[in-house]
C-alpha positions in Angstrom: 136.0 74.7 94.5 135.8 73.5 98.1 132.6 72.2 99.7 132.6 75.2 102.0 132.7 77.7 99.0 130.0 75.7 97.1 127.7 76.0 100.1 128.3 79.7 100.4 127.6 80.2 96.7 124.4 78.2 96.9 123.3 80.2 100.0 123.9 83.4 98.2 121.7 82.3 95.3 118.9 81.2 97.7 119.0 84.7 99.3 119.4 86.6 96.0 116.6 84.9 94.0 113.7 86.2 96.1 115.2 89.7 96.2 115.5 89.8 92.5 111.9 88.7 92.2 110.8 91.5 94.5 112.7 94.0 92.5 111.2 92.8 89.3 107.7 92.8 90.8 108.2 96.2 92.2 109.1 97.5 88.7 106.0 95.9 87.2 103.7 97.3 89.9 104.9 100.9 89.7 103.7 103.3 87.2 105.7 105.9 85.4 104.4 109.3 86.4 104.8 112.4 84.3 105.2 116.0 84.9 102.0 117.3 86.5 100.9 113.8 87.7 101.4 111.3 90.5 101.0 107.6 89.8 100.6 104.7 92.2 100.1 101.1 91.0 99.3 97.9 92.7 98.1 94.4 91.7 94.6 95.6 90.7 95.5 98.7 88.7 96.9 102.2 88.9 95.6 105.4 90.4 96.8 108.6 88.7 96.4 112.1 90.1 96.5 114.5 87.2 96.9 118.3 87.7 93.7 119.7 86.3 95.3 122.5 84.4 98.1 120.3 83.0 98.6 118.2 79.9 100.4 115.3 81.6 100.7 112.0 80.0 101.6 108.9 82.0 102.5 105.3 81.2 100.4 102.8 83.2 100.1 99.1 82.7 102.0 99.3 79.4 99.8 102.0 77.9 99.7 105.8 77.9 97.0 107.7 79.7 96.3 111.4 79.8 93.7 113.8 81.0 92.2 115.6 78.0 89.9 117.9 79.9 87.1 118.3 82.4 83.7 119.9 81.7 80.9 120.1 84.4 82.2 117.1 86.4 82.9 114.9 83.4 86.5 114.0 82.6 87.7 113.3 79.1 90.5 110.7 79.4 92.6 109.1 76.7 93.8 105.6 77.4 95.7 103.5 74.8 94.9 106.1 72.1 91.1 106.0 72.7 89.2 108.8 74.4 86.4 108.2 76.9 84.2 110.6 78.9 83.6 109.6 82.5 81.6 111.5 85.2 82.9 111.7 88.8 82.1 108.4 90.5 81.5 106.7 87.1 83.6 104.3 85.1 83.9 103.2 81.5 85.7 100.6 79.4 88.3 101.8 76.9 91.1 100.0 75.2 90.6 96.9 77.3 90.9 98.8 80.5 88.3 100.0 83.1 88.7 103.8 83.7 87.1 105.3 86.8 87.1 108.9 87.8 87.3 109.0 91.6 87.5 112.7 92.3 87.6 116.1 90.5 88.7 119.3 92.3 89.7 122.7 91.2 93.3 121.5 91.1 93.4 117.8 90.3 91.6 114.8 88.8 92.1 111.4 90.3 91.6 108.5 87.9 91.8 104.7 88.4 92.9 102.5 85.5 92.5 98.8 85.8 92.9 95.8 83.4 
C-alpha cells in the first residue's frame, strides 16, 4: 500500500471511531418504548410516559418497567419484577432503582427511573 493510501485509511479510522462511539452511546442512552408509552433516556435515567388506561411494559436501563395501576394519586409500578407504590411527587427505591412519579393525569402517568 502506498503512503498516500495509508494516510487515507488512518484518517478514515480517526473520523469513524468517534462516530461509532456516538452511535453506541446513543443506543445505551435510549430506552425501548412499548405500545402505549413514550420513553426518553439520558445519562441520569429514563422518563417514561405511560398511557393511564394501558398495560404497557417498557425496557429501561436493562430492566422492564410497567404501570400496574393508579388509585387516588398513588401509582403502582413494577420495576425489575418488584412492585412499588409511589404517590405523585414522591419516590421509592425498588430493584436497585429510584422510581419517581412526576405526574398523573386522566390520560397518562409520567415516571422517572434512575439507577
